[in-house]
N, C-alpha and C positions, 0 to 999 in steps of 0.2 A: 556438645557432642551430637552428631547426626546419627540417628538410629539406622542401622543397616537395613536395606530393603531386600525383599525376596529376589531371586534371580530373574532377569529379563526373560521373556518367553522365547526370544529368538536372538541368538548371539553366536558369533564365530570369530575365528582368527585364521591366519595363514602361517605356514611354517617359515616363510622367508619374506622379507620386505623388498628385496631387490632381485631382479631376474633379467637374463638376456635371452635372445632367441635360442630355442632348444632346451632351456631350463624348464623344469616342472615345478609348479607351486601347488602345494597340498592345502586344501581348505578343510577346516574342522569346525563343525557347526553343532550347536545344541538347540533343539526345538522341542517344545512341550506339546505341540499340536499332534493330533492324529492324522492330519493331512500332510502331504508332501510340501516341502518348501521349494521355492523357485529361485534360481540364480541367474542373473544377467550382468553383463559387463558394460561399464561406461568408462570414458576418459574424463578425468577431472580437470576442469579449467579454472573454476573458482569454488573454494570450499567455505567462503564467507556467506552466511545466511542473511546478512543485513540487507533488507529491501531498499535501503537508501543507496546502495551500490548495485552491483550486478546480481546479488543473491547467489545461490548455488547454481553453478553452470556445469553441466556434464554433457558430453557427446556420446551418442550411441556407439558401442564398439562390438555389436553383435557379429560383425564380419569376422572377428577373431575368436569369438566364443558364442556359439548359438545358445540362446536361453534354454535352460534345462530344469527339470524338477527332480528332486531327490527325496528319499524317505526321511521323515523326521525322526530323530532319536534324541531323547533327553540324556545328556552326558553328565556324569558326576565329576566332581573335582574335589580333592582333599588337600587342605593346607597342613603344614606342619612338617618339619624336617626330622630325620632320624637316620640311623644306620642299621641295616639288616644283613645278617650273615648270609653268605652265598649258599650255604648248605646247613643242614641240621647237625646238632651234636646230641650225644646221649650220655647221661651219667647214671650208672646203675643205682638201684634202690639202696638205701642205708649207707651210701658212701659218705666219707668225711669230706665235706665241701667247704671251700673258702672262696669268698668273693670280695674284691676290693676295687675301689674307684674313688677318684677325686671329683668333687663337684663345686661349682661356683654358681649357686642359684641366683636368678635375677628377677623373679616375679612370684608373688603369692597369687594363687589361683583358687577359684571356687571349686575346682575339680582336682583330683589327684594328678601328679606329674611323675610319670615313670622314668626311672634312671636306667635300669636294666631289667629286661624280661626274657625269660626262656620258658616256654610252655606255661605251666601253672605258677611259676616263680615270678613274682613282681616286686622289685625293690623300687620304692617310690617315695615321693614327698606328698603328704596329705595337705589339705587346704590350709591347715594351721602351721605348716612348715615342719612337721615332725616326720622323721625318716621311718618308714614302715616296711617290713618284710612280710609279704603275703605269699603263703605257700599253698593257697587254694582252700585249705581247711584250717590253717593255723595262721595267726597274725601276731607279729611281734612289733611293738612300737618302741622306738628309742626316745630320747629326750635330752635336752630341751629342743625347741624348734631351731632349725638352722638359721643363720643370719644371712640376709641377702647381701650379695656382692662381697662375700668372704669365701675363701677356699676352705673346704672341709674334706677330710679323709673319712670315707665310710668303709667299714670292714664287716663282713658277715662270716660267721663260722657255724656250720651245721655238723653235729656229730652226736652219736649215741642218743638220739631222740631229743636233743636240745639245740636250740638256735640262739646265737648271740649276735646282737647288732651293736657295733661300736662306732661312735662318731667323734671325731677330733677336729676342732677348728685350728687350722694351720696358721702359723705366724704370730702366735700369742705366747706369752710367758707369764705364769706357768702353763703347761699344757691344759687346754680346755677339753677334757675328755669325759664322755658319758657312755655308759654301757647298759644295755637291756638284754635280759635272758629269759627264755620261756621254753616250756615243754611243747614239743610238736609230735611226739609219739613216733610210730613207725613211719619212715619216710619213703615214699614211692620214687621211682626213677624220674629223672628230669630229662625231657627230650624236646627238641624243637630248634628253630633257628633263633639264635640270640639276637635281640634287638636292643639297640642303644637309643635312649631318649624317647621311647614310645613302647606301647604294647599293642597286640592285636585284639580287636573286639569284633566278632562276626566277620573276620577276614580283612578288616580295615584298621589301619594304624590309628591309635587313639592315645589319650593321656600324654600328650607331647610335653616334653621337658623344656623349660625356658632357662637357658644359662649355659655355662661351659661345662664340659665333661672331659676328663683326662684319665688316661691309663686304666681302663677297665680290664680286670683280670679275673678269670674263673679257674679254680683248681679243684681236683678231686684226688683224694688219697695222696696228697703231696705233689702231684704232677699237674702242670699247667694244661688245662683242656683247651682254653682259648683266651686270647688277650690281644690287645692292640696298642700300638704306640703311634699316636696321632701326629707325631713330629715327622713321620715319613710320608712321602707322597702328597705334600701339602697342596700342590697345584692340581690334584686329581679329585675324582669323585669316588675313589676307593681308599678305604682305610686298611692298610696292609697289616696282616696279623703277625704277631710274634709267635703265635701258636694257634692252631685251629683254622677256621675259615676266615677269609677276608670279609670286610664289611662293604656293602654298597651304600653310598650316601644318597638319600632321597631328598629331593626339594632343596638341594644345595645349601646346607648349613655353612656357616662362615668359618673359614680356616685361617691359618696364620694369626691365631689369637694367643695372647700372652697366657702362659700357664702358671701353675702354682710355684714353679721354680724361677719364674722371671724376676730378676732383681734390678732391672733398668740398666744393666751394664752393656746391653746390646739392644739397639732399636730395630735392627734388620734381621728378620727371621732366617734369612738364608745363611747368615753367619753363625747363628747358634740355634738351630732348629729345636734342640732339646728344651729351650726356654719357651717354645711355641707349640707345645704338645697338647693343646686344648682345641676343641671344636665347640663353637657357640651354636646351639640349637634354638629354634624358635617355633612356637606353635602356629605362627602365621607365615612361615616361609612358604612361598609358592611361586615358581618361576616358569615352569614348563608343564602345561596342563596334560600334555601327552594324550590328547584325545585321538580317537580313530579318525582316519581321513574319510570324509564324505564324498569328495570329488577332487579331481586335479585339473590343472590348466597348464598345458605346455605352450610356452610363448612361441608363436609362429614366426617364421622369417617374414620380414617386411612390416612387422608391427611397429608403428612409430614410437620412439622413446617418449616417455611421459609418465604422469601420475594416472593410475587407473583405480577403479573402484569396483569390487564385486558386490553387487547389490542383492540382498536376500529379502524375500517376501514370503509370508505365510500367515494365513488366517487373520489378516489385518495387522500383523506385526512386521517390523522392518529392521534390517541391519545393513551396514555398509563397511566393507573391509578394504582399505587402501593397500596398494602395493605399487612398485615403481619399476618400469621397464627401461632398461638401458640398451644401447645399440650393441650389435655383435662385437665381441672382443676384438680389438685391433682395427675396428672400422668406425668411420664417422659419417653422419648424415647431415651435419651442420658445422659451422665454424665456432659456434658458441656451445659451451657445456655448462649446465646448471648442476652444482653440487648440492644434493639433497642430504640433509643432516639427520639420517636415520639413527645414528648413535644418540644424538640429543633427544630425538623423539622417544627412543626406548628408555633412556635414563629418566625422562619425565613421565614415562608411561604410568597411567592411573594415579597421577598426582592429586591427592585429596587436599585441596587448599583449606587452611584453617579458617578462612573468612567466608567459606561457602555458606549460603543461607537458603533455606527452602524458597524464600521469596524470589530468588533468581529464576526459578522455574517459570514464573509468570512471564518473564522476558523471553525465555527460551520458547515458550508456547506462542507468544505473540509474533516472534520473528521466524517461527518455523525452524528453530535450531535443533540440534541433536538433544534428545530429552533426558539422557541419563548422565549422572555425574559420579566420578570415583568416590566422592565423599559419602555417597549413599550405598555403595557396593564394595565395602572394604574387604569382603570375603574373597574378592578376586585378586587380592594382593595389591599393595600400594607401591608408590614410587620411591626412588632414592631421595626424594624430598620429604619423606615421611619417616615415622618411627615404627619399630616393632612394638608389640603390646608390652614388652618388658622395658621400653624406654630406650633401647639401643637403636642407633641409626640404621636404616636399610641401605646396604651397600651393594646389592645385586639387582640387576634388571634384565628382563627378557621380553622379546616380542612374541614368544610362543604362548600366548594367553590373550584373551580379549582385553584390548586397551581402549577404554571408553574415550579418552581424550585424543585418540588417533582415529577420528571419525569426521567425515565432512559435516560441517555445521556445528561442531563442538565449540562452545564459547568458554574461554578460560575465566574471564571476568564478567560476572553478571550484574555488577553494580556500577557500570560505566555507561556513559551516554554515547560511546562509540561501539565498534564491533566487538571489542574485548577479546581479540584473538592472539594466540601464540602458536609457534611451531608449524605443524603441517598446514593448518588453516591460514595462518598469517603468511606463510611462504607462498600460498596460492595467489596472493596479491601480485607477486612477481610473475608467476606463470600466466595469470590472466592478462597482465600487461604485455607480455611477450606475444600472446595470441592476438591481443587487440592491435598491436603494432606490426603484426605479420613478420616477426623476427623468428627465424627457425632456430631450434635448439635441440641439443641432445641432453641427456640426463644421466648422471652417475651418482651413486650414493657413497657415503663414507665407508660403508661395508666393503664396497668394491675397491675403494682407494686403499683400505687397510690390507686387503687380500692381494691386490695386484700391483700396488705401488704406483709410481709415476706413469707406468704403461697405460693405466686406465684413462689418463687425460692427455697423454702426449699427442701433439699435432693440432690441438685446438688453438685457434687464435686467442680465444678468451675463455677463461673459466671463472664463473661467478658463484658466490654463495648467495643465500637468501638472508633471512632476518636474524638467525641466531645459531651459528655453527659453534656451539659452546664446548662440546666434549670431543676429545681426540686422543688417538693413540700416537705413539712415536712414528708408526708407519704412515699414518695419514699426514702428519706434519712434514715428514721427510718428502712425501710425494708432492705436496704443494710447494715446498721450498725448491725441490728439484725442477718442477715445472716452471716456476718463476725464473729460476736461474738459468734455465735453458731457453731464454728469450720469450717466455710465456707472459701473457697479461692476466693478472689475477685481480678480480673485483670482489671486494668484501662489502656487501650491502646491508650489514647488520651491526649489532653491538654485542659486547660481552662474548666475543668469539675466541676460540682457541685458548680456552681458559683452564679447564680441568683435564687432568690426565686420567684416562681409563685403561682398563686391561680387558682383553677378550679371553674367555675361557678356552684352554687348549683342546678340550673335549666337546665343546658345545659353542659353536660360533655365534649363537643367538644370545649367549649369556655375557653380560658386561659387569665389570666391577669398578666401583668408585670408593676410594678412601679419602674422606674429607679431612685432610691433615691440617697442619697448623697455619692457617691463613685463609683469606678470601671470605666472600659472602657465602656463609655455610648454613645449610638447613639443619645440620647437626655436626658435632665435632667428634672425630675419631678419638679413641682412648689412647693415652700415651703408650708407645711401643707397638701400636697397631696402624702405623702409617704406610706400611709397605704392602702392595697388592699381593694377595695369595696366588692369583692366576699366573703371574709372571715374575714376581719378586722385585718389581721396580718400585721406586719411591712414589707414593701417590700424592694427591693434592694438586695444587696449582702448577701449571706448566711454568709459570713465572718462578716458582720455587725450585723447579727442575732445571733452571737455567735457560728456558726457552720462552721468554716473554712474548706476547703477541706482537709487540712492536718490531721484533726481529723479522717476523713473517710478513706483516701487512702494514707496518709503519705506525700503527696506533694500538692502544690496548685499553682494557676496562679501567675506568677511573671513578665513575659515579653512578649511583642508583637512586631512583625516586619511585613514586607511585606510578600507576599506568596512565600517565599523561605525557603530552609532547609539546615542544616549543618549536618555533621556526629556526632556520639558519639565517645568518647574515653573510652576504658575500664579503670576503676579505681581500682576495687576490684581485688586483687591478692591473697586473702585468699583461700587456697586450698579447703575449705569447700564449696566454691561457684564456683568451676571450672566447675561443671555440667552445669551451665548457658551458658558457653562459649565453651563447647565441640564442636569441629569441626569448630570453628570460628578462622580463621587465622589472626594474628596481633591484634592490639588494636583499629584500626579505624573501626567503624561499621556504615554502612548506608550512605555512601557518594554517594547516588543515590536515585532515587525514582520518582514515578509518581505524587507525591504531593510535589511541591517545590524543586524537585531534591535532596532532602535529608531527612533523617529520623527524624531530630530534627529541626523543623522549625515552622514558623508562630506564634504560641502561645505556650509558654513554662511554665512548672510547676517545682517548686523546693521544697526542704526540708526546713522546718522552725519549729524548735523544740518548739518555743514559741507559735506557732499556733496549735500544736497538733501532729507533727510528732513524732512517738514513739522513745524512746531513743535507742531501738535496731535496728533502721532502718539501713539497709546495702546499701550503695551507690555502685551500680554495675558499672555504666557508667555515664558520664556527657557529655553534648554536647560541641563540639568544636565551640562555637558561634563566628561568625565573628564580627569584630569591626564595630561600627556605624551602625549595622543592626537592632538593637532592642532597645526598650524603656521600662523602668519600667512602670508597671501599676500604676495608681494614688494611689491606696491604699497602695502601697509600699513606696511612697514618702512622705517626711515631708516638706523639703524645696528644693531649687535648689541645695543645698550643701549636704543635709543629707537624709537618708532613714531609714526605720524601721529595716533593717538588721544590722545597725551599721557599715557596711563596705562600700566599694565603690559601685557605681552603677554597674560596670562591674562584681563585685563579685556575683551579684544577677541575671545577665542576662544569664541564662543557663537552660537547661532541665536536670532533675535528673532521672535516671532509678534506681529504688530501689526495694528492697524486705523487708518486715517487718512482724513480728509475733505479735499476739495479745493474751491477756489472753483468755482462753477458747479454744485455738487451732486454731483460725482463722489466716489467713495470707493474705498479699496483695503483688501483683507485679504491678508496675506502671512504665510507660515509660515517662510521662511528656511532650509529644509533639503531636500536632494535626496531623503532617505529618507522624508519625511513620507507620501507616497501609499502607500508600501509597508506602512504599518501599517493602512490602511483595510480590507483583506480579512481581517485577523486574527480568529480565532474566528468565522468565517462572518459577518463584517461587524458583529459585536456587540462593540464595544469603545469606549473613551473617545475615541480619535481620530476614529472614525467618528461618534460622537455629537456631538462638537464641530463637525465639519465640516457635519453635517446641520443643526445649530442655525444656523450662520452662513449656509449656502446657503438654507435655508428663509426666514430673515429677509430676505435680500437679494432673493429671488425674489418676495416679497410686499411 
């Protein structure tokens, strides 16, 4: 376990990753210095710090944003989800009060965990798991401790100077009931804004509850004062009241969670929402820091599409905030469009790898790489590849917070002898290659594709992905399919693409949801009954499980995963009709080098599968020379320890396929089937056989 570090002295984020001319980007910065910080704009060409290659390359962009200084402000942030009523309630003194709630605790904590609080009233779990009613001057403890991951009904009654706390574990026979009663004397009025799953301390939410809460209800003199049915408005950040004020949900607790009444008769919450009347709160939920804006940047007309970086400097400290500029809507400045996978960047945002070791930082220092790692700054919220403190998988992600691994020079793998890059930094291998070859390009993000559909990419001769377009919505897949079927040329230069289904929150476009349902290479597994996205009610998990395998879109799909190393391809196609692909490429071995895994075909590999949608006219151009015992089949390819879905041996499926295919309507696809392919492009100053092959293909398609 890596000990969390104190906050970096200078750190920021922007409210959007994608912008077009006329759009405004808000930058939010925390700086501990007494001096102003300085902001300057650059265009990112290469985000790979490895001095064996280009290193980090950025062009001055002060023509679009004159360097400026701004006052330093240290900005706080507070993790932990909870619900707070939109206005206060008041219960007169000495009223007969009853309070009821169902809880499903998931974590023992060294501190108390509040279930419900109103003013001086605090119903909570103590560190030993005992339910406690704290009335400010009187404390009643029930017993025994509640059990983790079991539903309990908690009922409180206050009348005639006496308070009773009753707890009942649900689903057991006979009833597991315990009651505690105590004298509290004269009881003052209760007033304040009801809070679920936290209490206020010095104006800040504290004592966050970990677990599910369902059906909180507060009555006085037999009348309901306030109560909430969490089965309503599941896709929103408001918990509608059945009486009293609505609740605003802070820090996006997880909804569409199975409740105490769930009996496994229905797996889709939209069909029986009353079985999903629980909200799962976490002490470490944090997705939108909601910092004040320090300065804005309005993208000017004529600004070239590309990846840009707002560089911050103050008192010897530095930060760099990337964002992506797209062309004006409906206009093109090039025939080629690069699809930037900001959905994937966000889903992986602040991924704290379990294999991170402090020794990696020696390499970061030596190469001049980005110095900070999410594993050291867990307080900033982790990624959907990590777990909450209570052991549940993190299913929400947002770019409205500092993302350490979305920085130029960030290295994902510190224990490799290559650059060890993924995502934005690895995708810069393609961008730097385009600049080196003088190939003009526009840029569009999957956020744009989701919002605008095929209109975002219509008219381009070629649309290409980079190394890892893994996460998609139905809208982004529809747009790519419609582009391809409208005589467009789609190039897929990565691996493990178009794999997981995600949903975008209807009230906050920066917030994404992933349910890791029953299949696939998973960082965690969703609980039974919790496979459907709360944001839009769709079935989560793999697109393959949703009937849209990657092979249907790009001819190949994810089949094998290994460690971060790569092997070469071997040319397979000898048909003279496709000699143009290999023109100037000597020999049959391609890509036995590279800055990603030291080979063009590595880490995660995609292959042809006609049963899953690969077109019958698919031409296999080259196939990886995959090492023995280096890769494993992905779970969805396996049936038993002896058989797999391909019908052949496991080794038969452990490879990357480089293909080209044509589609009705004149569309076509070129795909490489490997995450590490783009990492070979800059090798030997862009003079190599992978670079030559891609230039042959792209030149052909652009003409």
